[in-house]
NUDREN-842724 format. One line per 2 residues: number of its first residue (from 1); their letters; for each residue x, y, z of N, C-alpha, C, O. Coordinates in Angstrom, 2 decimals. Layout:
BEGIN
NUM> a> X Y Z X Y Z X Y Z X Y Z ~ ... .
end
This chain:
BEGIN
1> mr> -77.72 -53.65 62.63 -77.21 -53.33 64.14 -78.32 -54.46 64.97 -79.52 -54.62 64.77 ~ -77.54 -55.04 65.82 -77.99 -56.23 66.77 -77.56 -56.16 68.13 -76.40 -56.06 68.54 .
3> ys> -78.79 -56.23 68.88 -78.50 -56.02 70.30 -77.98 -57.33 70.90 -78.35 -58.33 70.28 ~ -77.21 -57.55 71.96 -76.60 -58.62 72.57 -77.50 -59.51 73.29 -77.43 -60.74 73.26 .
5> ei> -78.34 -58.82 73.93 -79.28 -59.99 74.77 -80.49 -59.19 75.18 -80.40 -58.25 75.98 ~ -81.69 -59.59 74.59 -83.00 -59.08 74.76 -83.75 -59.80 75.66 -83.66 -61.03 75.69 .
7> ve> -84.65 -59.04 76.58 -85.40 -59.63 77.50 -87.06 -59.02 77.25 -87.23 -57.88 76.82 ~ -87.90 -59.69 77.48 -89.24 -59.16 77.24 -89.93 -58.70 78.62 -89.66 -59.28 79.67 .
9> gk> -90.84 -57.60 78.54 -91.26 -57.30 79.60 -92.55 -56.59 79.39 -92.89 -56.40 78.22 ~ -93.32 -56.16 80.35 -94.66 -55.50 80.38 -94.48 -53.98 80.95 -94.13 -53.78 82.12 .
11> fi> -94.68 -53.14 80.22 -94.38 -51.71 80.52 -95.76 -51.26 81.66 -96.95 -51.57 81.56 ~ -95.09 -50.45 82.67 -96.04 -50.26 83.85 -96.24 -48.71 83.80 -97.35 -48.20 83.66 .
13> sr> -95.08 -48.01 83.92 -95.27 -46.26 84.04 -93.84 -45.90 83.84 -92.86 -46.62 84.00 ~ -93.91 -44.57 83.42 -92.44 -43.95 83.25 -92.44 -42.70 84.19 -92.94 -41.63 83.84 .
15> pn> -91.92 -42.86 85.29 -91.85 -41.70 86.26 -91.19 -40.43 85.78 -91.56 -39.30 86.11 ~ -90.10 -40.71 84.91 -89.63 -39.60 84.39 -89.05 -39.83 82.88 -89.23 -40.96 82.43 .
17> rf> -88.43 -38.95 82.11 -87.92 -39.40 80.84 -86.75 -40.31 80.86 -86.36 -40.76 79.78 ~ -86.19 -40.60 81.89 -84.99 -41.34 81.96 -85.37 -42.83 82.24 -84.74 -43.73 81.68 .
19> ia> -86.34 -43.09 83.06 -86.58 -44.47 83.66 -87.95 -44.86 83.48 -88.89 -44.06 83.38 ~ -88.03 -46.16 83.42 -89.46 -46.73 83.38 -89.42 -47.86 84.33 -88.38 -48.45 84.59 .
21> qv> -90.68 -48.18 84.89 -91.12 -49.41 85.52 -91.71 -50.45 84.69 -92.73 -50.26 84.04 ~ -91.05 -51.56 84.72 -91.52 -52.56 83.78 -91.37 -53.98 84.63 -90.49 -54.29 85.43 .
23> ei> -92.53 -54.74 84.20 -92.57 -56.09 84.89 -91.88 -57.12 84.08 -92.16 -57.41 82.92 ~ -90.88 -57.67 84.84 -89.98 -58.78 84.18 -90.04 -60.11 85.04 -89.60 -60.19 86.18 .
25> dg> -90.65 -61.16 84.33 -90.87 -62.20 85.00 -91.64 -62.22 86.42 -91.37 -62.99 87.34 ~ -92.64 -61.25 86.42 -93.51 -61.15 87.55 -92.88 -60.09 88.45 -93.46 -59.70 89.47 .
27> te> -91.76 -59.65 88.09 -90.98 -58.62 89.24 -91.06 -57.26 88.60 -90.79 -57.09 87.41 ~ -91.48 -56.19 89.51 -91.37 -54.95 88.80 -89.95 -54.57 89.02 -89.33 -54.89 90.03 .
29> tt> -89.41 -53.75 87.89 -88.02 -53.44 87.66 -87.79 -52.00 87.35 -88.56 -51.56 86.49 ~ -87.08 -51.30 87.76 -86.75 -50.12 87.29 -85.63 -50.21 86.17 -84.53 -50.71 86.40 .
31> vh> -86.01 -49.61 84.79 -85.13 -49.89 83.82 -84.95 -48.15 83.17 -85.68 -47.18 83.39 ~ -83.65 -48.25 82.26 -83.36 -46.98 81.71 -83.93 -46.95 80.36 -83.77 -47.95 79.66 .
33> vk> -84.63 -45.85 79.86 -85.49 -45.58 78.72 -84.37 -45.04 77.80 -83.83 -43.98 78.12 ~ -83.98 -45.69 76.67 -83.10 -45.02 75.62 -83.47 -44.09 74.79 -82.94 -44.11 73.68 .
35> nt> -84.36 -43.13 75.08 -85.19 -42.26 74.51 -85.64 -41.18 75.35 -86.59 -41.44 76.10 ~ -85.15 -40.01 75.38 -85.80 -38.84 75.90 -87.04 -38.07 75.55 -87.57 -37.23 76.28 .
37> gr> -87.52 -38.51 74.18 -88.55 -38.00 73.70 -89.94 -38.52 74.62 -89.86 -39.31 75.56 ~ -91.08 -37.96 74.16 -92.29 -38.22 74.89 -92.71 -39.62 74.84 -92.83 -40.30 75.86 .
39> ck> -92.94 -40.07 73.62 -93.32 -41.70 73.47 -94.54 -42.01 73.94 -94.87 -43.19 74.02 ~ -95.47 -40.91 74.34 -96.51 -41.12 75.27 -97.56 -42.17 74.34 -98.29 -42.97 74.93 .
41> el> -97.56 -42.08 73.01 -98.60 -42.81 72.28 -98.09 -44.42 72.04 -98.85 -45.28 71.59 ~ -96.71 -44.66 72.41 -96.11 -45.79 72.57 -95.96 -46.55 73.86 -96.17 -47.76 73.93 .
43> ll> -95.59 -45.82 74.85 -95.42 -46.31 76.13 -96.57 -46.55 76.92 -96.62 -45.85 77.93 ~ -97.53 -47.38 76.74 -98.79 -47.58 77.37 -98.79 -48.80 78.21 -98.31 -49.87 77.86 .
45> pg> -99.48 -48.51 79.53 -99.49 -49.53 80.46 -99.87 -50.90 79.89 -100.89 -50.92 79.20 ~ -99.26 -51.92 80.05 -99.51 -53.45 79.72 -98.93 -53.83 78.35 -98.97 -54.97 77.91 .
47> rt> -98.39 -52.81 77.73 -97.73 -53.17 76.21 -96.46 -54.00 76.57 -95.86 -53.85 77.64 ~ -96.15 -54.82 75.69 -94.88 -55.69 75.75 -93.94 -54.55 75.30 -94.14 -53.72 74.41 .
49> vy> -92.80 -54.70 76.17 -91.47 -53.96 75.70 -90.49 -54.90 75.72 -90.55 -55.96 76.34 ~ -89.44 -54.46 74.93 -88.05 -55.21 74.83 -86.80 -54.55 75.49 -86.57 -53.34 75.39 .
51> le> -86.12 -55.31 76.08 -85.22 -54.46 77.06 -83.84 -55.26 76.53 -83.86 -56.44 76.19 ~ -82.66 -54.43 76.52 -81.39 -54.86 76.46 -80.68 -54.99 77.86 -80.70 -54.06 78.66 .
53> ka> -80.07 -56.18 78.12 -79.52 -56.30 79.55 -78.31 -55.62 79.44 -77.55 -55.72 78.48 ~ -78.11 -54.83 80.57 -76.83 -53.94 80.62 -75.65 -54.62 80.72 -75.64 -55.62 81.44 .
55> kn> -74.62 -54.27 80.14 -73.35 -54.81 80.10 -72.59 -54.91 81.55 -71.87 -55.82 81.97 ~ -72.92 -53.82 82.09 -72.27 -53.74 83.51 -73.09 -54.17 84.60 -73.93 -53.36 84.99 .
57> pe> -73.02 -55.19 85.14 -73.74 -55.88 86.27 -74.11 -55.05 87.42 -75.10 -55.23 88.12 ~ -73.15 -54.03 87.58 -73.28 -52.96 88.81 -74.37 -51.86 88.66 -74.82 -51.24 89.61 .
59> rk> -74.71 -51.70 87.46 -75.36 -50.57 87.10 -76.88 -50.57 87.88 -77.58 -51.58 87.93 ~ -77.21 -49.46 88.38 -78.56 -49.30 89.09 -79.64 -49.78 88.35 -80.47 -50.53 88.86 .
61> tp> -79.72 -49.35 87.00 -80.86 -49.96 86.15 -80.26 -51.05 85.25 -79.53 -50.71 84.32 ~ -80.54 -52.30 85.49 -80.15 -53.56 84.86 -80.41 -53.67 83.41 -79.75 -54.48 82.75 .
63> yd> -81.44 -52.80 82.78 -81.82 -53.09 81.54 -81.99 -51.73 80.80 -82.19 -50.70 81.45 ~ -81.91 -51.74 79.51 -82.21 -50.49 78.80 -83.50 -50.86 77.79 -83.46 -51.75 76.94 .
65> lv> -84.50 -50.12 78.02 -85.66 -50.14 77.17 -85.44 -49.72 75.64 -85.10 -48.57 75.38 ~ -85.61 -50.59 74.73 -85.02 -50.27 73.47 -86.25 -50.52 72.37 -86.00 -50.16 71.22 .
67> av> -87.24 -50.97 72.58 -88.30 -51.28 71.60 -89.81 -51.70 72.45 -89.91 -52.12 73.60 ~ -90.81 -51.45 71.56 -92.12 -51.72 72.18 -93.07 -52.25 71.14 -93.07 -51.75 70.02 .
69> dt> -93.84 -53.20 71.45 -94.68 -53.76 70.48 -96.12 -52.97 70.41 -96.73 -52.72 71.45 ~ -96.54 -52.65 69.28 -97.68 -51.97 69.01 -98.47 -52.39 67.99 -98.01 -53.28 67.28 .
71> pi> -99.66 -51.91 67.72 -100.69 -52.42 66.71 -100.14 -52.49 65.42 -100.56 -53.34 64.64 ~ -99.15 -51.62 65.06 -98.42 -51.45 63.73 -97.16 -52.13 63.67 -96.41 -51.92 62.73 .
73> gv> -96.82 -53.02 64.70 -95.57 -53.58 64.88 -94.58 -53.16 65.88 -94.82 -52.24 66.67 ~ -93.38 -53.85 65.86 -92.43 -53.41 66.72 -91.88 -52.03 66.38 -91.50 -51.79 65.24 .
75> in> -91.84 -51.16 67.30 -91.25 -49.90 67.08 -89.86 -49.84 67.93 -89.86 -50.05 69.14 ~ -88.74 -49.56 67.24 -87.38 -49.50 68.11 -87.50 -47.88 68.40 -87.75 -47.00 67.57 .
77> id> -87.22 -47.73 69.95 -87.24 -46.41 70.22 -85.76 -45.89 70.94 -85.59 -44.89 71.64 ~ -84.89 -46.75 70.59 -83.65 -46.64 71.05 -83.05 -45.18 70.25 -82.94 -45.20 69.02 .
79> sq> -82.71 -44.05 70.95 -82.32 -42.91 70.35 -80.85 -43.04 69.74 -80.45 -42.34 68.81 ~ -80.24 -43.86 70.27 -78.68 -44.17 69.70 -78.74 -45.23 68.52 -77.70 -45.55 67.95 .
81> ap> -79.97 -45.78 68.14 -79.88 -46.81 67.11 -79.81 -46.33 65.78 -79.19 -46.99 64.94 ~ -80.43 -45.11 65.43 -80.24 -44.56 64.27 -79.08 -44.26 63.73 -78.95 -44.53 62.54 .
83> na> -78.00 -43.63 64.45 -76.82 -43.13 64.15 -75.89 -44.52 63.95 -75.06 -44.61 63.05 ~ -76.12 -45.48 64.86 -75.48 -46.86 64.61 -75.87 -47.57 63.32 -74.99 -48.07 62.62 .
85> vv> -77.17 -47.63 62.96 -77.52 -48.32 61.84 -77.22 -47.54 60.64 -77.03 -48.18 59.60 ~ -77.15 -46.34 60.61 -76.74 -45.43 59.40 -75.35 -45.57 59.38 -74.94 -45.69 58.23 .
87> ke> -74.46 -45.61 60.25 -73.07 -46.03 60.08 -72.74 -47.40 59.42 -71.86 -47.54 58.58 ~ -73.47 -48.29 59.83 -73.41 -49.50 59.11 -73.72 -49.58 57.71 -73.13 -50.34 56.94 .
89> wl> -74.87 -48.63 57.30 -75.43 -48.64 55.95 -74.36 -48.02 55.13 -74.02 -48.50 54.04 ~ -73.75 -46.79 55.71 -72.90 -45.92 54.99 -71.71 -46.96 54.58 -71.25 -46.97 53.44 .
91> et> -71.36 -47.63 55.38 -70.18 -48.58 55.08 -70.30 -49.62 53.89 -69.40 -50.32 53.42 ~ -71.59 -49.56 53.53 -71.99 -50.45 52.18 -72.15 -49.49 50.93 -72.54 -49.91 49.84 .
93> qh> -71.82 -48.20 51.17 -72.33 -47.41 50.14 -71.24 -46.88 49.12 -71.47 -46.13 48.17 ~ -69.99 -47.43 49.51 -68.82 -47.18 48.65 -68.17 -45.73 48.67 -67.58 -45.24 47.70 .
95> yd> -68.34 -45.16 49.79 -67.84 -43.78 49.95 -66.24 -44.09 50.07 -65.79 -45.19 50.39 ~ -65.46 -42.93 49.75 -64.04 -42.92 50.12 -63.79 -42.65 51.32 -62.76 -43.14 51.79 .
97> yi> -64.49 -41.94 52.05 -64.09 -41.60 53.49 -65.36 -41.20 54.41 -66.16 -40.35 53.99 ~ -65.51 -41.78 55.58 -66.59 -41.53 56.28 -66.12 -41.07 57.84 -65.36 -41.76 58.53 .
99> kp> -66.62 -40.01 58.20 -66.30 -39.55 59.71 -67.47 -39.12 60.38 -68.07 -38.12 59.97 ~ -67.89 -39.83 61.45 -68.88 -39.87 62.27 -68.68 -38.63 63.24 -67.52 -38.34 63.54 .
101> ey> -69.66 -37.94 63.73 -69.65 -36.79 64.77 -68.63 -35.70 64.27 -67.66 -35.43 64.98 ~ -68.82 -35.10 63.10 -67.94 -34.25 62.28 -68.23 -32.94 62.83 -69.40 -32.57 62.93 .
103> ky> -67.15 -32.11 63.24 -67.22 -30.91 63.65 -67.37 -29.83 62.61 -66.52 -29.59 61.75 ~ -68.42 -29.24 62.74 -68.63 -28.17 61.36 -69.41 -27.12 62.21 -70.24 -27.38 63.09 .
105> gd> -69.01 -25.89 61.79 -69.42 -24.75 62.32 -69.59 -24.76 63.79 -68.67 -25.20 64.48 ~ -70.65 -24.34 64.34 -70.86 -24.40 65.89 -71.38 -25.88 66.22 -71.76 -26.11 67.37 .
107> sr> -71.40 -26.70 65.42 -72.15 -28.15 65.61 -71.22 -29.24 65.40 -70.09 -29.08 64.94 ~ -71.75 -30.36 65.75 -71.16 -31.64 65.30 -72.18 -32.27 64.46 -73.23 -32.64 64.99 .
109> id> -71.97 -32.45 63.16 -72.76 -33.08 62.28 -72.66 -34.51 62.39 -71.53 -34.99 62.53 ~ -73.74 -35.33 62.35 -73.77 -36.71 62.40 -72.58 -37.58 61.67 -71.77 -38.35 62.19 .
111> fy> -72.73 -37.22 60.35 -71.63 -37.74 59.31 -71.18 -36.86 58.41 -71.96 -36.05 57.91 ~ -69.75 -36.89 58.05 -69.10 -36.21 56.88 -68.68 -37.45 55.91 -68.07 -38.42 56.35 .
113> me> -69.03 -37.33 54.67 -68.46 -38.31 53.83 -67.83 -37.72 52.58 -68.10 -36.58 52.22 ~ -67.01 -38.48 51.95 -66.31 -37.92 50.75 -66.42 -39.18 49.60 -66.25 -40.37 49.83 .
115> kg> -66.72 -38.61 48.45 -66.85 -39.62 47.31 -66.47 -38.90 46.16 -67.23 -38.08 45.64 ~ -65.07 -39.21 45.64 -64.60 -38.52 44.41 -64.34 -36.98 44.99 -63.73 -36.74 46.04 .
117> na> -64.84 -36.09 44.21 -64.71 -34.72 44.78 -65.86 -34.09 45.59 -65.88 -32.92 45.97 ~ -66.82 -35.01 45.81 -68.09 -34.40 46.56 -67.76 -34.59 48.30 -67.32 -35.54 48.94 .
119> ri> -68.15 -33.34 48.66 -67.96 -33.27 50.32 -69.39 -33.16 50.68 -70.14 -32.26 50.33 ~ -69.76 -34.42 51.61 -71.23 -34.51 51.91 -71.38 -34.49 53.54 -70.74 -35.24 54.27 .
121> lm> -72.32 -33.53 53.98 -72.71 -33.56 55.43 -74.03 -34.18 55.53 -74.93 -33.84 54.76 ~ -74.21 -35.07 56.47 -75.53 -35.76 56.81 -75.98 -35.71 58.32 -75.33 -36.31 59.18 .
123> ev> -76.91 -35.12 58.56 -77.71 -35.29 59.97 -78.70 -36.39 59.83 -79.32 -36.64 58.79 ~ -78.80 -37.10 61.11 -79.59 -38.31 61.02 -80.68 -38.02 62.28 -80.41 -37.63 63.41 .
125> kg> -81.94 -38.34 61.71 -82.96 -38.27 62.86 -83.81 -39.46 62.89 -84.20 -39.97 61.84 ~ -84.11 -39.91 64.05 -84.85 -41.13 64.26 -86.30 -40.85 64.57 -86.71 -40.15 65.50 .
127> ct> -87.05 -41.53 63.64 -88.55 -41.24 63.79 -89.38 -42.44 64.29 -89.34 -43.53 63.71 ~ -90.16 -42.20 65.47 -90.89 -43.21 66.01 -92.34 -42.77 66.05 -93.18 -43.65 66.30 .
129> li> -92.73 -41.60 65.86 -94.21 -41.20 65.92 -94.76 -41.26 64.60 -94.40 -40.57 63.64 ~ -95.78 -42.26 64.61 -96.42 -42.76 63.40 -97.82 -42.28 63.58 -98.30 -42.38 64.71 .
131> kd> -98.59 -41.72 62.54 -99.92 -41.50 62.42 -100.46 -41.74 61.01 -100.02 -41.13 60.04 ~ -101.42 -42.63 60.94 -102.09 -43.21 59.71 -101.05 -43.39 58.64 -101.12 -42.90 57.52 .
133> gi> -100.04 -44.17 59.12 -99.03 -44.70 58.12 -97.95 -43.90 57.83 -97.00 -44.35 57.20 ~ -97.99 -42.58 58.29 -97.12 -41.59 57.97 -96.18 -41.26 59.32 -96.69 -41.30 60.44 .
135> gy> -94.89 -40.95 59.13 -94.06 -40.72 60.31 -94.03 -39.29 60.42 -94.19 -38.57 59.43 ~ -93.81 -38.79 61.71 -93.72 -37.37 61.87 -92.45 -37.22 62.76 -92.16 -38.06 63.61 .
137> fp> -91.73 -36.13 62.53 -90.68 -35.65 63.48 -90.63 -34.16 63.58 -90.83 -33.41 62.63 ~ -90.35 -33.78 64.81 -90.08 -34.33 66.15 -91.33 -34.74 66.95 -92.47 -34.46 66.56 .
139> da> -91.07 -35.41 68.05 -92.33 -35.74 68.87 -92.13 -34.74 70.06 -92.95 -34.73 70.97 ~ -91.20 -34.03 70.05 -91.02 -32.96 71.28 -90.17 -31.94 70.53 -89.43 -32.35 69.64 .
141> pt> -90.22 -30.63 70.82 -89.46 -29.53 70.34 -88.12 -29.74 70.35 -87.63 -30.16 71.39 ~ -87.34 -29.51 69.31 -86.11 -29.65 69.10 -85.35 -28.49 68.48 -85.30 -28.37 67.26 .
143> er> -84.72 -27.59 69.35 -84.17 -26.48 68.89 -82.79 -26.80 68.03 -82.45 -26.22 67.01 ~ -82.05 -27.91 68.72 -81.05 -28.43 68.27 -81.25 -29.01 66.69 -80.34 -28.91 65.87 .
145> gv> -82.28 -29.50 66.42 -82.80 -29.97 65.20 -82.91 -28.84 64.12 -82.52 -28.97 62.96 ~ -83.53 -27.61 64.68 -83.62 -26.50 63.73 -82.23 -25.95 63.37 -81.99 -25.64 62.20 .
147> kh> -81.27 -25.82 64.39 -79.86 -25.24 64.28 -79.25 -26.33 63.19 -78.65 -25.84 62.24 ~ -79.34 -27.55 63.23 -78.68 -28.29 62.27 -79.13 -28.13 60.99 -78.34 -28.15 60.05 .
149> lr> -80.50 -27.96 60.84 -81.12 -27.76 59.45 -80.52 -26.50 58.87 -80.14 -26.49 57.70 ~ -80.42 -25.49 59.60 -80.01 -24.19 59.15 -78.56 -24.20 58.79 -78.11 -23.57 57.83 .
151> el> -77.84 -24.93 59.59 -76.38 -25.24 59.19 -75.98 -25.84 58.10 -74.93 -25.58 57.51 ~ -76.92 -26.83 57.69 -76.98 -27.54 56.38 -77.27 -26.66 55.26 -76.53 -26.63 54.28 .
153> aa> -78.24 -25.99 55.34 -78.73 -25.09 54.27 -77.37 -24.18 54.04 -76.93 -24.07 52.89 ~ -76.84 -23.67 54.92 -75.74 -22.69 54.83 -74.45 -23.48 54.10 -73.67 -22.89 53.34 .
155> av> -74.37 -24.58 54.36 -73.25 -25.55 54.05 -73.28 -25.77 52.42 -72.26 -25.92 51.75 ~ -74.67 -25.75 51.89 -74.88 -26.14 50.40 -74.14 -24.73 49.72 -73.36 -24.81 48.77 .
157> ak> -74.43 -23.72 50.23 -73.81 -22.53 49.71 -72.26 -22.46 49.43 -71.67 -21.91 48.50 ~ -71.76 -23.17 50.53 -70.28 -23.39 50.56 -69.73 -24.47 49.62 -68.53 -24.70 49.52 .
159> gy> -70.59 -25.07 49.01 -70.16 -26.21 48.08 -70.28 -27.67 48.51 -69.93 -28.59 47.78 ~ -70.82 -27.82 49.75 -71.12 -29.14 50.23 -72.44 -29.65 49.74 -73.37 -28.89 49.49 .
161> ea> -72.51 -31.17 49.58 -73.78 -31.68 49.46 -74.11 -31.82 50.82 -73.25 -32.08 51.66 ~ -75.65 -31.63 51.16 -75.99 -31.66 52.54 -77.33 -32.53 52.48 -78.17 -32.38 51.59 .
163> ri> -77.44 -33.46 53.51 -78.60 -34.19 53.56 -79.13 -34.48 55.10 -78.39 -34.67 56.06 ~ -80.45 -34.47 55.12 -81.13 -34.97 56.41 -81.61 -36.35 56.19 -82.27 -36.58 55.18 .
165> af> -81.36 -37.23 56.99 -81.89 -38.59 56.77 -82.67 -39.09 58.09 -82.25 -39.20 59.24 ~ -83.97 -39.36 57.57 -84.93 -39.74 58.71 -84.85 -41.40 58.87 -85.25 -42.07 57.92 .
167> vi> -84.46 -41.96 59.82 -84.49 -43.46 59.92 -85.77 -43.81 60.57 -85.99 -43.56 61.75 ~ -86.52 -44.32 59.88 -87.97 -44.68 60.33 -88.03 -46.08 60.95 -87.91 -47.10 60.27 .
169> qv> -88.25 -46.08 62.39 -87.93 -47.12 63.32 -88.95 -48.12 63.58 -89.03 -48.77 64.62 ~ -89.80 -48.21 62.49 -90.83 -49.40 62.39 -91.06 -49.72 60.85 -90.89 -48.89 59.95 .
171> eg> -91.41 -50.87 60.68 -91.69 -51.37 59.22 -92.84 -50.78 58.64 -93.80 -50.41 59.32 ~ -92.79 -50.68 57.34 -94.04 -50.45 56.64 -94.26 -49.04 56.24 -95.08 -48.75 55.37 .
173> vr> -93.41 -47.99 56.98 -93.70 -46.67 56.72 -92.48 -46.06 55.73 -91.29 -46.32 55.88 ~ -92.95 -45.33 54.86 -91.97 -44.81 53.76 -91.89 -43.21 53.80 -91.20 -42.67 52.94 .
175> ev> -92.41 -42.59 54.56 -92.42 -41.09 54.52 -92.37 -40.50 55.92 -92.80 -41.18 56.85 ~ -91.87 -39.27 56.14 -91.67 -38.64 57.41 -92.06 -37.01 56.99 -91.54 -36.38 56.08 .
177> rp> -92.97 -36.60 57.79 -93.46 -35.28 57.44 -92.97 -34.39 58.85 -92.78 -34.94 59.93 ~ -92.83 -33.11 58.65 -92.46 -32.34 59.86 -93.77 -31.99 60.89 -94.81 -31.43 60.54 .
179> nv> -93.46 -32.43 62.15 -94.53 -32.40 63.08 -94.80 -31.03 63.56 -94.39 -30.59 64.64 ~ -95.59 -30.28 62.62 -95.77 -28.74 62.94 -96.57 -28.43 64.15 -96.45 -27.41 64.82 .
181> et> -97.32 -29.29 64.35 -98.24 -29.12 65.62 -97.39 -29.00 67.03 -97.67 -28.23 67.95 ~ -96.33 -29.88 67.00 -95.46 -30.03 68.08 -94.43 -28.80 67.99 -94.26 -28.05 68.95 .
183> hp> -93.85 -28.67 66.96 -92.76 -27.59 66.80 -92.81 -27.06 65.38 -92.11 -27.57 64.51 ~ -93.64 -26.02 65.09 -93.86 -25.18 64.03 -92.43 -24.70 63.44 -92.29 -24.72 62.22 .
185> ef> -91.61 -24.37 64.06 -90.23 -23.84 63.57 -89.48 -24.87 62.82 -88.80 -24.52 61.86 ~ -89.54 -26.22 63.22 -88.87 -27.25 62.63 -89.31 -27.62 61.11 -88.63 -28.16 60.24 .
187> gv> -90.71 -27.14 61.06 -91.26 -27.25 59.68 -90.74 -26.15 58.63 -90.42 -26.36 57.46 ~ -90.72 -24.94 59.32 -90.21 -23.89 58.67 -88.77 -24.12 58.13 -88.50 -23.97 56.94 .
189> al> -87.89 -24.47 59.04 -86.57 -24.73 58.88 -86.42 -25.76 57.91 -85.59 -25.63 57.02 ~ -87.23 -26.93 58.00 -87.04 -28.06 57.05 -87.31 -27.43 55.60 -86.55 -27.70 54.67 .
191> qe> -88.34 -26.63 55.44 -88.66 -26.24 54.01 -87.62 -25.21 53.55 -87.38 -25.11 52.35 ~ -86.99 -24.46 54.43 -86.14 -23.47 54.06 -84.79 -24.38 53.46 -84.24 -24.08 52.40 .
193> ai> -84.40 -25.47 54.24 -83.37 -26.18 53.93 -83.61 -26.97 52.71 -82.65 -27.30 52.01 ~ -84.91 -27.32 52.39 -85.03 -27.98 51.16 -84.91 -27.04 50.01 -84.33 -27.39 48.98 .
195> da> -85.48 -25.77 50.19 -85.28 -24.69 49.03 -83.85 -24.38 48.98 -83.45 -23.70 48.04 ~ -83.08 -24.76 49.83 -81.40 -24.20 49.87 -80.67 -25.29 49.10 -79.48 -25.17 48.81 .
197> gv> -81.41 -26.38 48.76 -80.89 -27.52 48.24 -80.33 -28.87 49.14 -79.57 -29.74 48.71 ~ -80.86 -28.79 50.34 -80.54 -30.05 51.17 -81.42 -31.04 50.80 -82.60 -30.80 50.56 .
199> qv> -80.86 -32.28 50.72 -81.63 -33.42 50.39 -82.24 -34.17 51.39 -81.55 -34.48 52.35 ~ -83.47 -34.54 51.34 -84.25 -35.31 52.26 -84.28 -36.89 52.10 -84.80 -37.36 51.09 .
201> lf> -83.78 -37.66 52.99 -83.86 -39.07 52.78 -84.63 -39.90 53.77 -84.33 -39.73 54.95 ~ -85.60 -40.79 53.46 -86.29 -41.53 54.32 -85.63 -42.93 54.26 -85.54 -43.53 53.19 .
203> lc> -85.20 -43.38 55.34 -84.34 -44.75 55.43 -85.28 -45.82 56.19 -85.33 -45.97 57.41 ~ -85.96 -46.51 55.28 -86.78 -47.66 55.79 -86.08 -48.90 56.38 -85.07 -49.38 55.86 .
205> tr> -86.63 -49.38 57.45 -85.88 -50.47 58.07 -86.52 -51.81 58.39 -87.75 -51.89 58.30 ~ -85.95 -52.67 58.69 -86.59 -53.88 59.17 -86.25 -53.96 60.70 -85.13 -53.83 61.20 .
207> vt> -87.38 -54.20 61.31 -87.41 -54.09 62.94 -87.68 -55.44 63.47 -88.64 -56.07 63.05 ~ -87.00 -55.84 64.25 -87.34 -56.93 65.35 -87.01 -56.51 66.81 -86.42 -55.45 67.01 .
209> pe> -87.30 -57.16 67.64 -86.91 -56.93 69.14 -85.33 -56.92 69.17 -84.81 -56.05 69.87 ~ -84.52 -57.78 68.51 -83.12 -57.97 68.51 -82.39 -57.00 67.61 -81.20 -56.75 67.85 .
211> el> -83.08 -56.36 66.47 -82.31 -55.95 65.24 -83.02 -54.82 64.70 -84.24 -54.72 64.74 ~ -82.20 -53.94 64.16 -82.61 -52.79 63.36 -81.70 -52.78 62.12 -80.48 -52.84 62.26 .
213> ti> -82.29 -52.71 60.87 -81.48 -52.82 59.53 -82.20 -51.94 58.72 -83.43 -51.91 58.63 ~ -81.27 -51.09 58.04 -81.88 -50.39 56.92 -82.00 -51.07 55.68 -80.98 -51.46 55.11 .
215> ve> -83.20 -51.27 55.17 -83.30 -52.11 53.78 -83.74 -51.26 52.51 -83.84 -51.78 51.40 ~ -83.99 -49.87 52.77 -84.47 -49.03 51.51 -84.30 -47.73 51.79 -84.70 -47.23 52.85 .
217> mv> -83.64 -47.02 50.79 -83.43 -45.50 50.93 -84.63 -44.99 49.82 -84.74 -45.42 48.67 ~ -85.49 -44.00 50.46 -86.48 -43.53 49.60 -86.12 -41.74 49.59 -86.11 -41.06 50.62 .
219> p> -85.85 -41.24 48.32 -85.41 -39.99 48.27 -86.78 -38.98 48.26 -86.64 -37.76 48.22 .
end
């Protein structure tokens, strides 16, 4: 997945979860943040951030903040990027059929695939919270994430293969653990899903300001 036009800036502040103040070429500019999570450990004053220029020149926020430079490397924080990069990756994996945003039960599961007689449901989560070389998810409570885990677990009993794929949005990290300090229920639901037969995948990436690419799958 490659961005069309990336501009560098310096992070100043985040007045709310949707916007940030960023210095671009000496001018303070209001930009859109493509992640509603907290990202408090990432978006620190003075850090270099990377912004994609909006395609609509009339938009109030002329840029989208998509990545930040950190001591462990560039971290992509674009919450739309994981699904986009997984779609590209799935298209190289020789499935017979791939359907994004698949209606299942009371939810839309990120992907439904078929290969031979196998029917596969896969939910995708992006991971940007890193501690001591380990990824943690979520960085904020996610009732939606818990609901999806329980629906995947129930789907296994109905004959589906079910997977949850964590896209690790920084290089060099190969594992994601449930962030039970932030959302204990997610940890419980993840273990229940594993016990039910849901497969957990860690998707390792190559990250630059301009690009996010899946380079390895760690089961």
